[in-house]
C-alpha positions in Angstrom: 0.0 0.0 0.0 1.5 3.3 -1.1 -0.2 6.3 0.5 -0.2 9.9 -0.5 -1.3 12.7 1.8 -3.6 15.4 2.9 -4.1 18.6 5.0 -6.3 20.6 7.4 -9.2 22.8 6.4 -9.7 26.5 7.1 -12.3 29.1 6.0 -12.5 32.8 6.2 -16.0 32.3 7.5 -14.7 30.1 10.3 -14.4 32.3 13.4 -13.2 31.6 16.9 -16.0 31.4 19.4 -13.7 31.2 22.5 -14.1 34.6 24.0 -16.5 36.0 26.6 -18.1 33.0 28.1 -19.7 32.8 31.6 -18.9 29.8 33.9 -20.1 28.4 37.2 -19.0 25.2 38.9 -22.5 24.4 40.1 -25.7 23.0 38.8 -29.4 24.0 38.8 -32.4 23.3 36.5 -33.0 27.0 35.8 -29.6 27.6 34.3 -30.9 26.5 30.9 -34.0 28.7 31.0 -34.2 31.9 28.9 -35.4 33.8 32.0 -32.1 33.0 33.8 -29.2 35.5 33.5 -25.7 34.0 34.0 -23.9 37.4 34.1 -23.1 36.9 37.8 -21.0 33.9 36.9 -17.3 34.1 36.4 -16.4 35.5 33.0 -13.6 33.7 31.0 -12.2 32.8 27.6 -12.0 29.3 26.3 -10.3 26.8 26.3 -10.9 26.1 30.0 -10.1 23.2 32.4 -11.7 23.8 35.8 -10.1 20.7 37.5 -6.6 22.1 37.2 -7.6 25.3 39.0 -8.6 23.4 42.1 -6.5 21.9 44.9 -5.4 18.3 44.7 -6.6 16.1 47.6 -5.5 12.7 49.0 -9.2 11.9 49.4 -9.7 11.9 45.6 -8.5 9.2 43.1 -4.9 8.7 42.0 -6.0 7.5 38.6 -7.1 11.0 37.7 -4.2 12.7 39.6 -6.2 13.2 42.9 -8.1 16.0 41.1 -11.8 16.9 41.4 -14.5 16.8 38.8 -18.0 18.1 39.3 -20.8 19.7 37.2 -20.2 23.0 35.5 -22.1 25.3 33.2 -20.8 27.6 30.4 -22.9 30.3 28.8 -22.3 32.8 26.0 -24.5 35.7 25.0 -24.3 36.8 21.4 -26.4 38.5 18.7 -27.6 36.9 15.5 -25.7 38.3 12.5 -26.6 35.8 9.7 -28.7 36.8 6.7 -31.7 34.8 5.4 -29.5 33.2 2.8 -26.9 32.0 5.3 -26.3 29.0 7.6 -24.6 28.9 11.0 -22.8 26.0 12.6 -21.1 25.7 16.0 -18.1 23.3 16.2 -16.6 21.9 19.5 -13.2 20.3 19.2 -13.5 18.7 22.7 -15.7 18.9 25.8 -14.9 16.7 28.8 -17.4 15.2 29.2 -21.1 14.1 29.2 -22.0 17.5 27.7 -25.6 18.8 27.1 -25.9 21.7 24.6 -28.6 24.3 24.9 -29.6 27.4 22.9 -32.3 29.9 23.9 -33.8 27.4 26.3 -33.8 24.5 23.9 -31.7 21.4 24.3 -30.2 20.6 20.9 -27.8 17.7 21.7 -25.8 15.6 24.1 -22.3 14.2 23.7 -20.7 11.8 26.2 -17.2 11.3 24.7 -14.8 14.0 25.8 -12.2 13.6 23.0 -14.2 13.6 19.7 -15.3 16.8 17.9 -19.0 17.5 17.4 -21.0 20.3 15.6 -24.5 21.6 15.5 -26.5 23.5 12.9 -27.9 26.6 14.7 -29.6 28.2 11.7 -33.2 27.4 12.7 -32.8 27.9 16.4 -31.2 31.4 16.4 -33.2 34.5 17.3 -34.0 36.9 14.4 -31.2 39.0 13.1 -29.9 41.5 15.6 -31.5 39.9 18.5 -29.8 38.2 21.5 -29.1 34.4 21.9 -27.7 32.5 24.8 -25.8 29.3 24.1 -25.1 27.1 27.1 -23.2 23.9 27.8 -23.7 21.7 30.8 -20.7 19.5 31.5 -21.2 16.6 33.9 -17.9 15.3 35.1 -19.3 14.1 38.5 -17.7 10.7 37.6 -14.3 12.2 38.3 -12.5 8.9 38.2 -13.8 7.7 34.9 -10.4 7.4 33.3 -7.0 5.9 33.9 -5.3 9.3 33.5 -6.0 13.0 34.2 -8.8 14.1 31.8 -9.5 17.7 32.9 -13.0 19.1 33.0 -14.9 21.5 30.8 -14.7 23.0 27.3 -11.0 22.4 27.2 -10.5 22.7 23.4 -11.4 25.4 20.8 -14.9 26.4 19.8 -15.6 27.9 16.4 -18.6 29.3 14.5 -18.9 28.7 10.7 -21.2 31.1 8.8 -21.8 30.2 5.1 -24.2 30.6 2.3 -27.1 28.1 1.9 -25.1 26.8 -1.0 -21.9 25.8 0.8 -19.2 23.4 1.7 -20.4 21.7 5.0 -18.3 21.3 8.1 -15.3 19.1 7.4 -16.4 19.0 3.8 -13.1 18.9 2.0 -10.9 15.8 1.7 -7.5 16.1 0.0 -5.3 13.2 -1.0 -2.3 12.7 -3.3 -2.8 9.3 -4.9 0.2 9.6 -7.2 3.5 11.1 -6.2 6.6 11.2 -8.4 9.6 13.5 -8.5 8.4 15.4 -11.5 4.8 15.6 -10.6 2.1 14.7 -8.1 -1.7 14.2 -8.6 -3.8 16.0 -6.0 -7.3 14.6 -5.6 -10.0 16.7 -3.9 -13.3 15.3 -2.7 -15.5 18.3 -2.0 -19.0 18.1 -0.4 -21.4 20.7 -1.7 -24.8 21.2 -0.1 -27.7 23.2 -1.4 -30.1 24.2 1.4 -32.1 26.6 -0.9 -35.7 25.8 -1.9 -34.7 25.8 -5.6 -32.1 24.5 -7.9 -28.7 26.2 -7.7 -25.9 26.5 -10.3 -22.3 27.4 -9.3 -18.6 27.0 -10.2 -16.2 25.2 -7.9 -12.7 26.6 -8.5 -9.7 25.2 -6.7 -6.3 26.9 -6.8 -3.2 25.1 -5.5 -0.7 27.5 -3.9 2.9 26.8 -2.9 4.6 28.0 0.3 5.3 31.4 -1.3 1.6 31.8 -2.1 2.0 31.4 -5.8 -0.7 29.6 -7.7 0.8 26.5 -9.3 -2.3 24.8 -10.7 -6.1 25.2 -10.9 -9.2 23.2 -11.6 -12.8 24.3 -12.3 -16.1 22.3 -12.0 -19.6 23.4 -13.0 -22.4 22.1 -10.8 -26.2 22.1 -10.7 -27.8 21.0 -7.5 -31.4 20.4 -6.9 -33.1 21.9 -3.8 -32.2 20.4 -0.5 -29.5 18.0 -2.0 -25.9 17.3 -1.4 -23.3 16.3 -4.0 -19.6 15.2 -3.9 -17.4 16.9 -6.4 -14.1 15.3 -7.4 -11.2 17.4 -8.8 -7.8 16.1 -9.9 -5.0 18.6 -10.1 -1.4 18.1 -11.2 1.4 19.7 -9.2 4.7 19.8 -11.0 8.0 19.2 -9.2 6.3 18.9 -5.8 8.1 19.8 -2.6 7.4 16.8 -0.3 6.2 16.9 3.3 8.9 15.1 5.4 9.8 14.9 9.0 13.0 16.9 8.3 11.4 19.4 5.8 7.6 19.6 6.3 6.7 21.4 3.1 3.0 22.5 2.9 0.7 23.5 0.1 -2.7 25.2 0.2 -5.8 24.3 -1.8 -8.1 27.3 -2.1 -11.6 26.1 -3.0 -14.0 28.8 -4.2 -17.7 28.4 -4.5 -18.8 31.0 -7.1 -22.4 31.7 -8.3 -22.1 34.0 -11.3 -19.8 36.8 -10.3 -20.6 36.3 -6.6 -18.1 34.5 -4.4 -20.1 32.5 -1.9 -17.3 30.9 0.0 -13.6 30.2 0.1 -12.2 27.2 1.9 -8.5 26.9 2.3 -7.1 23.4 2.9 -3.4 23.2 3.8 -2.0 19.9 2.8 1.3 18.0 2.3 2.4 15.7 -0.5 4.2 12.5 0.6 4.1 8.8 0.5 4.2 6.2 3.3 4.8 2.5 2.9 5.1 -0.2 5.5 6.9 -3.3 4.4 6.7 -6.6 6.4 10.4 -7.2 6.1 12.0 -3.8 5.8 9.9 -1.6 8.0 8.8 1.9 7.1 9.4 4.2 4.1 8.6 7.9 4.0 8.8 9.3 0.4 10.7 6.2 -0.6 13.3 6.5 2.1 13.6 3.8 4.7 13.5 5.4 8.1 12.9 4.3 11.7 9.9 5.7 13.6 11.5 7.4 16.6 8.3 8.0 18.4 6.9 9.0 21.8 3.4 8.6 23.3 1.8 11.7 24.7 -1.2 12.2 26.9 -3.3 15.3 26.3 -2.5 17.3 29.5 0.5 19.6 29.8 1.1 20.0 33.5 0.3 23.4 34.9 -2.3 24.2 32.2 -4.1 20.9 32.6 -5.8 19.9 29.4 -6.6 23.4 28.2 -3.2 23.6 26.5 -2.2 26.8 24.6 -0.5 26.2 21.3 2.8 27.7 22.5 2.9 25.3 25.4 2.7 22.3 23.0 5.2 24.1 20.7 7.8 24.2 23.5 7.4 20.6 24.4 7.3 19.4 20.8 10.4 21.4 19.9 12.3 19.8 22.8 11.3 16.4 21.5 12.3 17.3 18.0 15.7 18.5 19.2 16.0 15.1 20.9 15.6 13.3 17.6 11.9 12.4 17.9 10.0 12.2 14.6 6.6 10.7 15.6 3.8 11.1 18.2 1.2 8.6 19.4 -1.9 10.3 20.8 -2.4 8.1 23.8 -5.1 7.1 24.3 -7.5 9.4 22.6 -7.8 11.6 19.5 -5.5 14.7 19.6 -6.8 18.2 19.3 -6.9 20.0 15.9 -4.5 22.6 17.2 -2.0 19.9 18.3 -2.2 18.3 14.8 -1.6 21.7 13.2 1.7 21.9 15.1 2.7 18.4 14.1 2.0 19.3 10.4 4.1 22.4 10.7 7.0 20.9 12.7 7.3 17.6 10.9 6.0 14.9 13.2 4.3 11.7 12.1 1.2 11.1 14.2 -0.6 7.9 15.1 -4.0 9.2 16.1 -5.7 6.8 18.6 -9.5 6.5 19.0 -10.2 4.6 22.2 -8.8 3.1 25.4 -11.8 0.8 26.0 -14.6 -0.5 23.7 -17.5 -2.7 24.7 -16.2 -3.5 28.2 -14.6 -1.2 30.8 -11.1 -1.1 32.1 -10.3 -0.8 35.8 -9.5 2.9 36.2 -7.5 2.4 39.4 -5.5 -0.7 38.5 -5.8 -1.1 34.7 -6.6 -4.4 33.1 -10.2 -5.7 33.4 -12.7 -4.0 35.6 -12.6 -5.3 39.2 -15.0 -3.0 41.0 -18.3 -1.4 40.0 -18.9 2.1 41.4 -20.4 5.3 40.1 -17.3 7.5 39.8 -15.3 5.1 37.7 -17.9 4.4 35.0 -16.4 5.5 31.7 -17.0 5.6 28.0 -17.7 1.9 27.5 -21.3 2.7 28.7 -21.8 4.9 25.6 -19.7 2.9 23.2 -22.6 1.0 21.5 -24.4 4.2 20.7 -21.6 6.6 20.0 -18.6 4.7 18.7 -19.4 5.1 15.0 -20.3 8.8 15.2 -17.2 9.7 17.3 -14.8 7.7 15.2 -16.1 9.2 11.9 -16.3 12.8 13.3 -12.7 12.4 14.5 -11.6 11.3 11.0 -13.6 13.9 9.1 -12.1 16.6 11.2 -8.5 15.2 11.1 -8.0 13.2 7.9 -6.5 16.2 6.1 -3.6 16.6 8.5 -0.4 15.6 6.7 1.1 14.4 10.0 -1.3 11.6 10.5 0.0 8.4 9.0 -1.8 5.8 11.2 -5.3 5.4 12.8 -5.2 3.4 16.0 -8.5 1.8 16.8 -7.5 0.9 20.4 -5.0 0.6 23.2 -4.4 -2.6 25.2 -8.0 -3.6 24.6 -7.3 -7.3 25.3 -7.4 -6.7 29.1 -11.2 -6.1 29.0 -12.4 -9.1 27.1 -12.7 -12.4 29.1 -10.4 -15.1 28.0 -7.5 -13.1 26.6 -5.4 -13.4 29.7 -5.9 -17.1 30.1 -5.2 -17.7 26.4 -1.7 -16.4 26.7 -0.7 -18.9 29.5 0.7 -16.0 31.5 -2.4 -15.9 33.7 -4.5 -18.6 35.1 -7.8 -16.8 34.5 -9.3 -18.4 37.6 -10.5 -15.2 39.2 -10.4 -11.5 38.6 -7.4 -11.0 40.9 -5.0 -13.4 39.1 -1.5 -11.9 39.2 0.9 -11.7 36.3 3.7 -14.2 36.1 6.6 -11.8 35.3 8.9 -14.6 34.4 6.6 -15.9 31.8 5.8 -12.3 30.6 9.5 -11.8 29.8 10.3 -15.0 28.0 11.3 -14.9 24.4 8.8 -17.6 23.5 5.3 -17.4 25.0 4.1 -20.2 27.2 1.3 -21.1 24.9 1.8 -22.1 21.2 -0.6 -20.8 18.6 -2.2 -24.3 18.6 -2.8 -24.1 22.3 -4.2 -20.7 22.0 -6.7 -21.8 19.4 -7.6 -24.8 21.5 -8.2 -22.5 24.5 -10.6 -20.3 22.5 -12.4 -23.3 21.0 -13.4 -24.4 24.5 -14.0 -20.9 26.0 -17.6 -20.0 26.8 -19.4 -17.9 24.2 -19.4 -14.2 25.1 -21.8 -11.3 24.2 -18.9 -9.3 22.7 -15.7 -10.6 21.1 -12.6 -8.6 20.5 -12.2 -9.8 16.9 -15.7 -8.8 15.9 -15.6 -5.3 17.4 -12.1 -4.7 16.0 -13.5 -5.6 12.5 -16.3 -3.1 12.9 -14.0 -0.3 13.9 -11.5 -1.1 11.2 -14.2 -1.2 8.6 -15.5 2.2 9.7 -12.0 3.6 9.5 -11.4 2.3 6.0 -14.8 3.6 4.9 -13.6 7.1 5.8 -10.0 6.9 4.7 -7.9 4.3 2.8 -4.8 6.5 2.6 -3.5 5.5 6.0 -2.7 2.4 7.9 -5.0 0.9 10.6 -3.2 -0.2 13.7 -3.7 -0.9 17.4 -1.6 -1.3 20.5 -1.7 -5.0 21.5 -0.7 -6.0 25.0 -1.5 -9.7 24.7 -0.6 -10.4 21.0 -0.3 -14.2 21.7 -4.0 -14.2 22.0 -4.8 -11.4 19.5 -3.1 -13.2 16.6 -5.7 -16.0 17.0 -8.9 -14.0 17.8 -9.2 -12.2 14.5 -8.0 -8.9 16.1 -4.8 -8.6 14.2 -6.4 -9.9 11.0 -8.1 -6.5 10.6 -4.9 -4.5 11.3 -2.5 -3.2 8.6 0.2 -2.8 11.2 0.3 -4.8 14.5 1.5 -2.7 17.3 3.2 -4.3 20.3 3.1 -3.1 23.8 6.4 -3.9 25.6 7.4 -6.9 23.6 11.0 -6.3 22.3 12.1 -9.8 23.6 9.4 -11.5 21.4 9.8 -9.6 18.1 11.7 -12.5 16.5 9.2 -15.1 17.7 6.2 -13.2 16.3 8.0 -12.6 13.0 8.8 -16.3 12.7 5.3 -17.3 13.7 3.4 -14.7 11.7 5.8 -13.7 8.9 3.3 -11.9 6.7 2.3 -9.3 9.3 3.7 -5.8 9.5 5.0 -5.1 13.0 6.3 -2.3 15.2 6.5 -1.2 18.8 3.7 1.1 19.8 4.4 1.4 23.6 7.9 1.0 24.8 10.0 1.5 27.9 12.4 4.6 27.5 15.5 2.4 27.7 18.3 1.4 25.4 17.3 -2.2 25.1 14.0 -1.2 23.4 15.8 0.8 20.7 18.5 -1.9 20.3 15.7 -4.4 19.4 14.4 -2.0 16.8 17.8 -1.5 15.2 18.6 -5.2 15.2 15.4 -6.1 13.4 14.7 -4.5 10.0 11.1 -5.7 10.1 10.3 -3.6 13.2 9.4 -0.2 11.8 10.1 1.7 15.0 8.6 2.4 18.4 6.8 4.9 20.7 8.3 5.5 24.1 6.0 5.6 27.1 5.9 8.6 27.4 7.7 11.5 25.8 6.7 13.8 28.6 5.4 13.0 32.1 1.6 13.1 32.4 -0.8 13.5 35.3 -2.7 10.5 36.8 -2.4 6.7 36.5 -1.2 6.7 40.1 -2.4 4.4 43.0 -3.8 5.8 46.2 -0.8 4.8 48.2 1.5 6.9 46.0 0.1 10.2 47.2 1.5 13.0 47.0 2.9 11.8 43.6 0.2 12.9 41.1 2.2 12.2 37.9 3.5 9.2 36.0 7.1 10.3 36.1 8.7 8.1 33.4 9.2 10.5 30.5 12.5 11.8 29.1 10.9 15.2 29.9 9.3 15.8 33.3 6.0 17.6 33.7 7.6 21.0 33.5 9.4 20.1 30.3 12.8 19.8 32.0 15.2 17.2 30.6 16.0 13.9 32.4 19.0 11.6 31.7 16.8 9.4 29.5 16.2 12.4 27.2 19.9 12.7 26.5 20.2 8.9 26.2 17.6 8.9 23.4 19.0 12.0 21.8 22.3 10.1 21.6 20.5 7.1 20.0 18.3 9.1 17.6 20.4 12.1 16.5 22.7 10.6 13.8 23.4 14.0 12.3 25.3 15.6 15.2 27.6 14.5 18.0 25.7 14.3 21.2 27.2 14.2 24.7 25.7 14.8 28.1 26.9 14.0 31.7 25.3 13.1 35.0 26.8 12.0 38.4 25.8 10.1 41.5 27.3 9.0 44.7 28.6 5.4 44.5 26.2 4.4 47.3 23.2 5.5 45.3 24.4 4.6 41.8 23.1 1.6 39.9 26.8 0.8 39.2 29.7 -0.6 41.3 33.4 -0.7 40.9 35.1 -4.1 40.9 38.6 -4.8 42.3 40.1 -4.6 38.8 38.7 -1.1 38.4 35.9 -2.0 35.9 32.5 -0.7 36.5 29.5 -3.0 36.3 25.8 -2.9 37.3 25.1 -3.8 40.9 22.3 -6.0 39.6 23.6 -8.1 36.8 22.1 -7.4 33.4 20.0 -4.6 34.9 20.1 -2.7 31.6 18.2 -5.6 29.8 15.2 -5.2 32.1 15.6 -1.7 33.5 12.4 0.0 34.6 10.6 2.9 33.0 11.7 5.4 35.7 15.3 6.6 34.9 18.0 5.9 37.5 18.6 8.6 40.2 21.4 10.8 38.7 22.3 14.4 39.3 23.0 17.2 36.8 25.6 18.7 39.2 29.1 18.2 40.7 28.7 18.9 44.4 29.6 16.1 46.9 31.6 15.6 50.0 35.4 15.8 49.6 36.9 12.5 48.3 33.4 10.9 48.2 33.3 8.1 45.7 31.0 8.8 42.7 30.0 7.3 39.4 29.9 9.6 36.4 27.6 8.6 33.5 28.0 10.0 30.0 25.3 9.5 27.3 26.8 10.0 23.9 26.8 8.8 20.3 30.5 9.7 20.0 32.8 6.7 19.1 35.2 7.7 21.9 34.9 9.9 25.0 37.7 11.1 27.4 36.9 12.4 30.9 39.0 15.1 32.6 38.9 16.1 36.3 40.4 19.5 36.9 42.4 19.2 33.7 43.7 15.6 34.4 42.6 12.8 32.1 40.8 10.0 33.8 41.0 7.8 30.7 39.5 7.4 27.3 36.6 4.9 26.6 35.0 3.6 23.4 31.3 3.3 22.6 31.8 -0.2 21.1 32.8 -1.4 24.6 29.6 0.0 26.4 27.1 -2.9 26.4 24.5 -0.6 27.8 25.4 2.4 25.6 26.5 4.3 28.7 30.1 5.6 29.4 31.0 5.2 33.1 33.8 6.4 35.3 34.5 6.0 39.0 35.6 9.4 40.3 36.7 10.5 43.8 35.1 13.9 44.2 37.2 17.0 44.3 35.9 20.5 44.0 36.3 21.9 40.5 35.3 20.7 37.1 34.8 17.5 35.2 34.8 17.7 31.4 33.9 15.0 28.9 35.3 15.3 25.4 33.9 13.2 22.6 34.7 12.5 18.9 32.2 11.3 16.3 34.1 11.0 13.1 35.7 14.4 12.5 33.2 16.1 14.7 33.9 16.9 18.4 31.6 17.6 21.3 32.2 18.6 24.9 30.1 18.8 28.1 31.0 19.6 31.7 29.8 19.7 35.3 31.3 22.3 37.6 31.1 22.7 41.4 28.8 25.5 42.4 29.0 27.6 45.5 26.3 28.5 48.0 23.1 30.0 46.7 23.4 33.7 46.2 20.6 34.6 43.8 18.1 33.7 41.2 18.4 33.9 37.4 15.3 34.1 35.2 15.4 33.3 31.5 12.5 33.4 29.1 11.9 31.5 25.9 10.9 34.6 23.9 11.4 38.3 23.9 8.0 39.5 22.8 4.4 38.4 22.3 1.4 39.6 20.4 -1.7 40.8 22.2 -3.8 38.0 20.6 -5.1 36.3 23.8 -3.1 33.1 23.0 0.7 33.7 22.9 2.6 32.2 25.9 6.0 32.9 27.4 7.8 30.3 29.7 10.0 31.7 32.4 12.6 29.4 34.1 14.0 30.5 37.4 17.3 28.9 38.5 19.2 29.2 41.8 22.7 30.5 41.2 25.8 31.2 43.2 27.7 34.5 43.5 29.5 33.8 40.2 26.2 33.0 38.3 26.8 29.2 38.2 23.6 27.2 38.4 23.1 25.6 41.9 21.4 22.3 41.4 22.2 20.6 44.7 20.1 22.8 46.9 16.4 23.6 46.9 14.3 26.7 47.9 10.8 28.1 47.4 10.3 31.1 45.1 7.5 33.6 44.6 7.1 34.9 41.0 5.9 38.5 40.6 4.6 39.8 37.3 3.7 43.4 36.4 1.6 44.2 33.4 -1.7 42.8 31.9 -1.4 39.1 31.5 -3.1 35.7 32.1 -1.2 33.8 34.8 -1.1 30.1 33.7 0.7 28.6 36.7 4.0 27.3 38.1 5.7 23.9 38.3 9.1 22.4 39.1 8.7 18.9 37.5 8.2 17.2 40.9 4.4 16.9 41.5 5.0 15.8 45.1 5.9 19.4 45.8 2.8 20.9 44.1 -0.5 21.6 45.9 -2.0 23.7 43.1 -0.4 24.7 39.9 -2.1 28.1 40.0 0.0 29.3 43.0 2.7 31.9 42.3 4.8 30.3 45.0 6.6 27.2 44.0 9.3 24.9 45.2 12.4 24.1 43.1 13.7 20.8 41.9 17.4 20.7 41.1 17.3 24.4 41.9 14.9 25.3 39.1 11.2 26.0 38.5 8.9 27.2 35.8 6.2 29.9 35.4 4.1 30.5 32.3 2.2 33.7 31.4 -0.2 34.3 28.5 -0.9 37.5 26.6 -4.3 39.0 26.7 -5.8 41.4 24.1 -4.1 44.4 25.7 -0.7 45.6 24.5 1.6 46.1 27.4 5.0 45.3 28.9 5.5 42.4 31.3 8.2 42.7 34.0 8.8 39.3 35.6 10.9 38.7 38.7 11.2 36.1 41.5 12.3 36.1 45.1 12.7 33.5 47.8 10.0 33.2 50.4 12.2 34.7 53.0 13.1 37.6 50.7 16.9 36.9 51.0 17.2 35.8 47.3 16.1 38.1 44.5 16.3 37.6 40.7 16.9 39.7 37.7 14.0 41.3 36.0 12.9 40.0 32.6 10.9 42.3 30.3 8.6 40.9 27.7 6.9 43.3 25.2 3.3 42.4 24.3 2.8 44.2 21.0 -0.4 45.2 19.3 -1.9 42.3 17.3 -1.8 43.6 13.7 -2.3 40.3 12.1 -5.3 40.4 9.7 -7.0 37.1 9.1 -8.6 37.0 5.7 
């Protein structure tokens, strides 16, 4: 299968509907009535996540980060502006969850799933032109533990209004593909829905212009149409683009298709679809090809929260995180375990990330929100989306695809994550579980074997004798895969399989183009030998060297997705309080780098020399020194089964005099030499590092340790230097100015420093951020959730001497002056000034 690509749709008639809403975290029957006025409620702009604004509590549930839910109402008052010949649609990208939609006292819809987009036609329920309307949304997240991770609460994604002529392109009505891509030319295929809501027949021209990145028209196509009253038609246009610039992870070239609906000399509508031209091919023996080039998928999984902003994530917050991942060599994102927002996908298009967009974490049957696997307890607060799956699955899946199938970043649709846990029999079929009762424990020895305990014949025999069930995983998987291919045949269908020994024999993998494995690097060869015609890859993997080693050693494994690229909130157990975060990512919740980030940067960045250094006392290190001076793991072969959480290492050089330490260097350099205060401690070679980690035993002396590496003719150096006592605070910002557009964000990092300005990373303190100037305070974080009571406090503890504050521009041009001080006032920072300039951007 050779697949060409697609883009996202825009329209000059598509306007943001985010501003000037009223909100209350309460519930009453009269809120929906036209006689009720919400003007005493809190006024805010969307997106909005109310859970992140409230305090965490040990009395709540660890699965959703000890955060509250509740029932909230949103209301917006606006005047009708449409003419008699126009239509009005309202589009929600995501509301979490169980939302009821009201306008002018009339309930027009309900939507349970918090991650799929939905829209409503408001044309016939609006007040007459010039008169007032009130649109309200009731969000019922009283089941605050209805997920295995932090979900947030509220209208947490963008809302838009589309106003068009009665002869128009409907919502999500343009689908662009490139079925033929060659060096000299590409064929662009447009599938355009045209709807006539007039009482009589309408004639029009459909003109599409293809524009390159410079805005130059490179090709056009025109179609004449005649539509009967109240009918809809699909128009196909094929347009040739000569010498196409391809969309690639390293050079994400984009084109625009401007589709014009014209009646006589009157332009009724313009729809701009930004798309990329590229091909993707998965080969069962050679892996993945992008534009004919064989590459490995260097992916990470990401949940949809972003720490201090919760799930209402501004685009600049995602941009900062994605840029760090890009700098670390990442080229792909898996949206675990729900569809990504449209704004997130825009960024992936622009920045050059492949995306596996995932639909569901559970299907017919629920997962246990507190402990994963199959549901063990039935209580109100943990009832999740499986209760709505039978009614809503098709609508949500197809809406997600209609809204997203033009994004050039999306190359796979995932129909589910670790679904096997929920269907009876899958555990027992593997031979790893006894399946005698709901509390059977996993046999970790059997889990890690290279050959599963049950052969395919034994699995088939198990299922032959298993009692008949109401729902089967194979049947539901086929339904979902069929719906997916009904909407889009230009991308591959996949799923993340946690029990593939069973799934290969239930019909589940039969409907997948690519079988995704969850934590199975040790079984890749077995599955290849047993099922040689299936395309395979890792779709959930521990951020450790052994996972990538298995990918590199097997051409047939297309790549992997690390769990996870950035820490995420939730999926904690009650006894883990006050830890609110799954802290296994190469980047922590604040976006600060861990040792694993630099390990994978060394593994993934072939284009540059990479070198980074950490230290630890010998007592706390995972390594020990033998009598012959060699350094080995305290636990033999630890690197082969190392856990997701990275080992405890320090980004500093501050210990007791002569204290024995272990220095770790993560590098792709063929050789590295370590120096202590100018004296060489020896040269080592990468070929000798079985765990891809350079290691030295060093007796601590105040001063500097420097690692110098060579990669071919290129050189790289890194160092750690002893810092003095804390004497001040240094603030840095990730930008110098913003626009007064109500969306731009600046991140401020505060670092403890000594009197010479050296970073102090071995002591901690608490800081208070102070901001002058009109802004929206987004919150503070330090990356260690155990120290956080509420992200919306301007007082925050440090971790390794640093912390983060984020501020967002409003619509008011101003100048921000940002500083920080210690709680006792003894430490003060520099002042950082950020100009917020008038927003002169005109959207046409």
